[in-house]
Backbone as a ProteinNet text record, in pm:
[ID]
protein_1_A
[PRIMARY]
MAADPVVGTWKLDVAKSKFSPGPALKSATRVYTESADGVALDGKSVGAGGKEASMHTAYKADGKSYPVTGNSDADSLTAKSVNARTWDFTLTKAGKVVGTVHRVVSADGKTLTVKNKGTHNDGVAYDDSLVFTRQ
[TERTIARY]
85.1	0	90.1	72.6	150.5	96.4	185.5	143.1	75.3	-36.9	-107.4	-16.9	6	94.5	46.6	-77.6	-128.1	-84.3	-37.9	-0.9	111.4	91.3	189.3	120.5	200.5	150.9	161	53.4	43.2	3.1	66.2	35.3	-21	-129.4	-194.6	-103.7	-91.9	-24.1	-135	-162.5	-275.1	-260.2	-138.1	-115.2	-150	-132.6	-161	-304.4	-375.9	-511.9	-613	-731.2	-838.9	-965	-1028.4	-1149	-1261.4	-1365.3	-1477.8	-1606.5	-1679.4	-1666	-1565.7	-1505.5	-1411.8	-1481.8	-1415.3	-1274	-1183.3	-1055.6	-956.8	-933.4	-893.8	-847.4	-715	-687.3	-557.3	-451.8	-491	-398.4	-477.1	-411.2	-470.9	-360.4	-378.4	-287.5	-371.5	-326.5	-391.9	-289.6	-329.8	-244.3	-320.3	-262.8	-320.5	-238	-306.3	-240.8	-311.1	-239.5	-295.6	-279.5	-383.9	-379.9	-457.6	-467.8	-545.2	-691.8	-736.3	-875.8	-899.8	-795.4	-812.1	-725.3	-768.9	-696.1	-774.3	-702.2	-764.7	-711	-797.8	-760.5	-796.9	-697.2	-720.3	-679.2	-773.1	-746.8	-769.7	-684.3	-701.2	-690.8	-777.1	-774.5	-805.6	-763.1	-795.7	-862.2	-987.6	-1063.9	-1018.3	-1074	-1038.5	-1059.2	-1159.6	-1189	-1110.7	-1021.5	-940.2	-997.6	-1116.5	-1179.3	-1109.7	-1071.5	-1007.2	-1112.7	-1082.4	-1172.6	-1089.6	-1146.1	-1081.8	-1183	-1134.2	-1222.8	-1149.9	-1228.5	-1171.9	-1262.5	-1198.9	-1270.4	-1172.3	-1225.2	-1147.4	-1231.4	-1168.1	-1244.5	-1167.3	-1241.8	-1188.6	-1260.9	-1200.9	-1265.5	-1347.5	-1453.6	-1536.5	-1683	-1712.9	-1850.5	-1938.5	-1884	-1962.7	-1945.9	-2041.2	-2038.5	-1967.3	-1879.5	-1804.1	-1829.7	-1836.5	-1867.3	-1756	-1798.3	-1708.9	-1748	-1649.9	-1678.9	-1606.9	-1666.4	-1604.8	-1628.1	-1710.1	-1742.4	-1890.3	-1919.9	-2059.9	-2140.8	-2072.9	-2143.7	-2173.9	-2101.1	-2118.5	-2101.3	-2175.7	-2161	-2109.5	-2093.8	-2037.4	-1979.7	-1897.3	-1840.1	-1829.6	-1824.5	-1799.5	-1678.2	-1579.4	-1453.6	-1443.4	-1381.1	-1355.9	-1213.1	-1134.3	-997.8	-1002.1	-954.4	-948.5	-821.5	-710	-582.8	-498.9	-371.9	-289.4	-278.7	-286.6	-268.1	-395.6	-503.6	-626	-745.4	-817.8	-938.3	-1052.1	-1173.5	-1294.5	-1380.1	-1442	-1526.2	-1659.5	-1765.8	-1898.6	-1932.3	-1966.5	-2002.5	-2153.6	-2201.3	-2345	-2373.7	-2494.1	-2542.9	-2686.2	-2714	-2847.9	-2894.3	-2800.6	-2833.5	-2842.8	-2827.4	-2836.7	-2697	-2669.8	-2540.9	-2529.5	-2419.6	-2399.7	-2269	-2185.1	-2060.1	-1975.2	-1869.3	-1773	-1631.5	-1539.4	-1398.6	-1319.7	-1227.1	-1136	-995.7	-925.7	-795.6	-686.6	-577.4	-469.1	-334.6	-253.1	-114.6	-29.8	57.6	141.7	233.6	280.8	367.5	493.8	545.5	666.9	635.5	506	465.9	479.6	506.8	531.7	412.3	311.3	196	66.3	-26.1	-159.7	-258.6	-340.9	-443.7	-579.7	-661.1	-793.4	-895.7	-981.6	-1086.2	-1217.3	-1273.1	-1398.6	-1507.8	-1620	-1732.2	-1861.3	-1950.4	-2076.7	-2150.8	-2233.1	-2314.4	-2297.2	-2263.5	-2250.9	-2389.3	-2389.1	-2512.9	-2604	-2544.2	-2623.4	-2676.5	-2654.2	-2705.7	-2612.5	-2497.3	-2401	-2315.4	-2311.5	-2230.9	-2083.5	-1997.7	-1853.7	-1784	-1668.7	-1585.8	-1441.6	-1378.1	-1245.7	-1141.3	-1021.3	-908	-796.1	-770.4	-671.8	-543.4	-430.7	-301.1	-218.9	-175.2	-96.6	42.7	141.2	276.1	310.2	383.9	421.9	522.4	503.2	592.4	694.4
-117.5	0	124.4	211.7	335.9	434.8	500.1	596.9	715.8	757.1	877.1	996.5	1087.3	1201.1	1296.4	1284.5	1372.4	1323.6	1198.3	1142	1224.5	1262.6	1342.7	1449.1	1542.8	1651.5	1782.4	1860.6	1986	2098.2	2215	2332.3	2442.3	2505.2	2612.3	2734.4	2786.6	2914.1	3018.7	3084.6	3178.3	3290.8	3339.8	3452.4	3417.3	3293.2	3252.7	3203.7	3184.4	3131.7	3245.9	3212.4	3311.2	3254.9	3338.4	3298.4	3392.3	3338.8	3421	3359.3	3424.5	3565.5	3596.9	3501.6	3528.7	3516.5	3536.1	3571.7	3450.2	3477.9	3373	3290.7	3165.9	3083.6	3141.2	3122.8	3163.3	3059.6	2932	2824.1	2697	2605.1	2474	2376.4	2252.1	2144	2025.8	1958.9	1837.8	1725.4	1608.7	1491	1382.9	1340.3	1233.8	1107.3	995.6	865.4	769.4	665.9	570.4	428.9	347.4	206.2	128.7	0.7	-81.9	-40.4	27.7	71.8	206.3	268.2	397.1	503.7	628.5	744.1	803.7	839.1	904.9	1046.5	1139	1279.2	1317.7	1370	1429.9	1575.5	1664.8	1807.1	1880.2	1979.6	2067.4	2210.1	2296.9	2436.5	2526.2	2652.2	2755.6	2868.1	2897.9	3000.7	3140.6	3238.4	3379.3	3421.1	3365.2	3399.5	3318.8	3230.5	3150.5	3015	2982.2	2854	2742.2	2636.1	2520.5	2421.4	2355	2253.7	2137.5	2018.2	1898.9	1825.9	1767.4	1687.8	1561.3	1460	1332.9	1270.9	1208.4	1126	1023.6	915.6	814.7	775.1	760.8	743.1	662.7	616.9	553.7	615.9	605.1	655.1	542.5	502.7	391	429.2	559.6	603.7	593.5	543.2	530.5	655	673.8	785.3	742.6	830.8	801.4	909.3	870.8	968.6	1070.8	1191.9	1300.3	1340	1349.1	1395.8	1528.3	1614.6	1741.2	1854.2	1832.2	1937.4	1970.5	2091.8	2127.5	2143	2159.5	2180.2	2050.7	1943.1	1818.4	1698.1	1590.3	1468.1	1349.7	1370.1	1263.4	1321.7	1238.7	1280.1	1161.1	1193.1	1094	1144	1054.9	1093.2	1038.9	1119	1076.1	1115.4	1018.7	1046.1	1090	1210.8	1262.7	1211.2	1219.2	1161.7	1142.8	1107.5	1076.1	1190.6	1316	1430.5	1510.6	1476.7	1557.1	1471.4	1521.1	1453.2	1554.7	1507.2	1585.8	1515.9	1594.7	1542.4	1614.1	1539.2	1596.4	1582.8	1694.7	1696.3	1694.8	1612.8	1606.1	1618.8	1663	1667.6	1619.3	1516.9	1456.2	1418.5	1370.1	1323.7	1431.6	1558.4	1669.5	1722.8	1745.9	1801.8	1944.2	1971.7	2104.4	2169.6	2095	2155.2	2061.6	2120	2044.1	2082.7	1990.8	2014.4	1968	2050.1	2015.6	2025.2	1910.7	1904.2	1865.4	1945.3	1920	1926.5	1823.4	1824.7	1869.3	1969	2021	1912.3	1933.7	1836.5	1807.9	1909.4	1887.4	1830	1812.3	1749.9	1837.7	1967.4	2055.8	2140.5	2151.8	2238.2	2160.3	2183	2123.9	2239.3	2241.8	2344.8	2278	2332.4	2277.7	2387.7	2368.5	2466.5	2412.2	2486	2448.6	2544.4	2488	2571.3	2507.4	2590.6	2536.3	2635.8	2580.8	2663.1	2614.7	2708.5	2676.5	2647	2588.9	2561	2681.5	2801.2	2922.5	2980.8	2907.5	2952.2	3043.1	3078.6	3166.3	3084	3128.5	3060.1	3090.9	2993.6	3014.5	2963.9	3022.7	2985.2	3012.1	2912.7	2928.3	2855.5	2910	2844.8	2838.4	2717.9	2697.8	2643	2705.3	2661.8	2610.5	2485.6	2420.1	2389	2389.2	2346.7	2218.9	2131.1	2003.7	2029.6	1959.1	1972.1	1860.5
0	0	0	-96.7	-104.2	-2.9	67.4	168.2	101.4	159.5	113.5	142.9	47	71.8	181.2	224.7	330.9	469.2	478.5	608.3	670.7	795.8	868	950.9	1000.8	1084.7	1008	1013.3	938.6	1032.3	1015.7	1097.8	1008.5	1055.6	980.4	968.9	846.7	821.9	812.8	925.4	934.4	832.6	812.8	720.9	576.3	536	398.7	380.4	491.2	485.8	473.7	419.9	405.6	471.2	553.1	624.1	585.6	524.3	482.8	536.4	623.9	655	765.2	830.5	939	1072.1	1181.2	1195	1176.2	1161.5	1138.1	1264.3	1244	1355.3	1405.6	1534.8	1588.6	1551.1	1554	1519.2	1489.7	1419.3	1393.4	1356	1396.9	1361.9	1317.2	1211.4	1162.6	1160.9	1211.1	1206.6	1130.3	1018	936.4	955.8	977.3	987.1	892.2	850.2	754.5	807.2	786.7	823.4	718	737.3	644.5	642.4	748.8	759.1	692.5	636.1	569.4	632	617.9	668.5	784.8	891.9	1006.9	1016.6	1055.2	1076.3	1218.8	1290.3	1421.1	1410	1434.9	1421.9	1552.2	1577.4	1693.3	1643	1696	1654.5	1772.8	1757.5	1854.6	1775.9	1811.8	1742	1778.2	1708.2	1729.3	1874.3	1938.8	2077.5	2179.4	2131.3	2221.2	2256.7	2202.7	2232.7	2155.8	2228.4	2165.7	2118.4	2007.9	1953.4	1899.4	1906	1851.1	1764.7	1655.7	1570.9	1528.4	1492.5	1448	1342.1	1243.6	1147.1	1089.9	1040.7	968.1	847.8	731.3	608.3	504.7	406.7	285.8	167.4	49.6	-72.9	-133.2	-62.9	-109.1	-127.1	-124.5	-144.9	-21.7	88.9	211.8	298.3	387.9	480.5	608.5	661	782.1	886.3	1015.4	1120	1141.9	1179.6	1217.2	1358.9	1448.4	1583.5	1606.5	1686.9	1722.7	1624	1522.4	1425.9	1442.6	1491.2	1517.3	1389.2	1275.5	1149	1074	1102.1	1026.4	1118	1089.7	1168.5	1086.4	953.8	871.4	743.4	677	548.9	456	327.8	223.1	146	126.7	64	-77.5	-165.5	-302.4	-339.1	-381	-424.9	-571	-598.2	-734.7	-801.9	-727.7	-770	-644.3	-658	-541.3	-441.3	-487.9	-399	-372.7	-440.3	-432.9	-390.4	-291	-242.9	-231.7	-255.2	-233.7	-129.1	-43.3	63.9	62.7	91.1	109.5	256.8	320.7	462.2	477.4	570.6	595.6	745.4	774.6	912.3	909.5	988.9	992.6	851.6	770.1	635.9	529.5	567.8	472.8	440.8	312.4	272.5	324.7	398.5	457.2	411.5	338.4	294.8	211.3	155.1	76.1	118.2	96.5	124.1	2.9	-41.8	-152.6	-93.9	-86.7	-19	-117.8	-122.3	-216.7	-144.7	-164	-117.3	-236.2	-213.8	-321.9	-377.2	-500.3	-566.8	-485.7	-414.6	-334.2	-195.6	-164.1	-38.8	84.2	66.4	180.4	219.9	132.3	157.5	138.1	228.7	221.6	215.5	110.2	96.3	111.1	201.5	229.9	206.6	104.6	75.9	132.3	227.3	293	248.7	208.5	164.2	214.6	268.5	316.7	402.4	493.1	581.7	724.9	815.2	957.3	1016.2	1136.4	1209.9	1221.1	1233.7	1252.7	1121.7	1010.4	881.1	804.3	862.7	795.9	698.9	573.4	472.2	495.1	463.2	474.4	349.2	322	207.6	249.4	311.9	370.1	286.8	284.2	220.2	323.6	372.9	478.7	417.7	453.4	402.1	519.7	508.9	614.1	561.1	650.9	615.3	690.8	621.8	681.9	794.5	905.7	1021.6	1023.8
[MASK]
+++++++++++++++++++++++++++++++++++++++++++++++++++++++++++++++++++++++++++++++++++++++++++++++++++++++++++++++++++++++++++++++++++++++

C-alpha cells in the first residue's frame, strides 16, 4: 500500500489562509495517519476567541459515509480520491449536505491546501481556504 501524501503533521499558516466571513483561527494542527482501515484525521484548533476545539474522522474513498466527531457543522463525510494528492469530501449533518472540502497536497509534499465551503449551524455561509505546512 503506497502511503497517502497527506499522512503526517500539518500546521496552519494563518497569514496565507483566508477565512470568509471570518474571523480567522488563531492556530490549527492536523495529524493524518494511515492504516489498512483507511486514513484518520485528528485536528485541533484555537478560534479567534481563544476557544479550543478537537475533531476526528477516519475514512476511505469507497462512497460510504463516515462519522465526524467534534465538528458542530457536520456529523459525517464521504470521501472521493481525485488523484494521489487531491481529495474531495462531502459533509453532511443529519443526512443533509452542509458543505464540501477540496484538499490538495502540493507536488513537493510541503503544503496542504484545504478549501472548505458550506453553511454553519447558525445559517451563515462560509468559504475558507486553509493553508498548512508540513511539520
